[in-house]
C-alpha positions in Angstrom: -0.1 0.0 0.0 1.3 3.4 -0.8 0.0 6.9 0.0 0.5 10.1 -2.2 0.6 13.5 -0.7 0.6 16.8 -2.6 2.9 19.4 -1.0 2.5 23.0 -1.0 5.0 23.6 -3.9 3.1 21.2 -6.2 5.5 18.3 -5.7 4.1 14.9 -4.8 5.4 12.7 -1.9 4.8 9.0 -2.1 4.9 7.1 1.3 5.7 3.5 1.0 4.5 0.8 3.2 7.3 0.0 5.7 8.4 -3.5 6.8 10.3 -4.8 9.8 13.6 -4.4 8.2 12.9 -0.7 7.8 12.2 -0.3 11.5 15.2 -2.2 12.5 17.4 -0.2 10.2 16.1 3.1 11.8 16.6 1.8 15.2 20.2 0.9 14.5 20.9 4.2 12.8 19.3 6.6 15.4 21.5 8.3 18.0 18.4 8.7 20.1 14.8 7.2 20.0 13.4 10.7 18.7 15.1 10.1 15.4 13.5 6.8 14.7 10.5 8.4 12.9 12.7 10.8 11.0 14.8 8.1 9.7 11.8 5.9 8.8 10.4 8.8 6.8 13.7 9.3 4.9 13.8 5.6 4.1 10.1 5.2 3.0 9.2 8.6 1.4 10.0 9.7 -2.2 9.4 13.1 -3.6 8.6 13.1 -7.4 9.9 9.6 -7.4 13.2 10.6 -5.8 14.5 9.5 -2.3 14.3 12.3 0.2 17.3 13.1 2.3 17.5 14.0 6.1 18.4 17.6 5.1 15.4 17.9 2.7 13.1 16.7 5.5 14.5 19.2 8.0 14.4 22.1 5.4 10.8 21.3 4.4 8.2 23.9 5.2 6.6 22.9 8.6 3.1 22.7 7.0 4.3 20.1 4.5 6.3 18.2 7.2 3.4 18.0 9.5 1.1 16.9 6.7 3.6 14.2 5.8 4.0 13.2 9.4 0.3 12.8 9.8 -0.1 10.8 6.7 2.9 8.6 7.5 1.5 7.9 10.9 -1.9 7.0 9.6 -0.3 4.4 7.1 2.0 2.9 9.6 0.3 2.9 13.0 -2.1 0.0 13.9 -4.0 2.5 15.8 -5.1 4.4 12.8 -6.0 1.0 10.7 -9.7 0.9 10.1 -11.3 -2.3 10.9 -13.1 -4.1 8.1 -16.5 -5.5 8.7 
């Protein structure tokens, strides 16, 4: 499953569905727990089909970053998964 998000500058971010290996990679590369989500986002988000860097994520307008964080969390958190009847 993928999710597309249109950014304020017109570019399109694609959020890939992560796997356990992505989480383990982020955990092993994070210098502290607060970096895990950022590293997962760097690993799983592409903008206009190109990988994003940490610096690009850090320099992104906050409204776009907050939008990406919300959509990223909705895709990857089991608390946001809708139950099917």
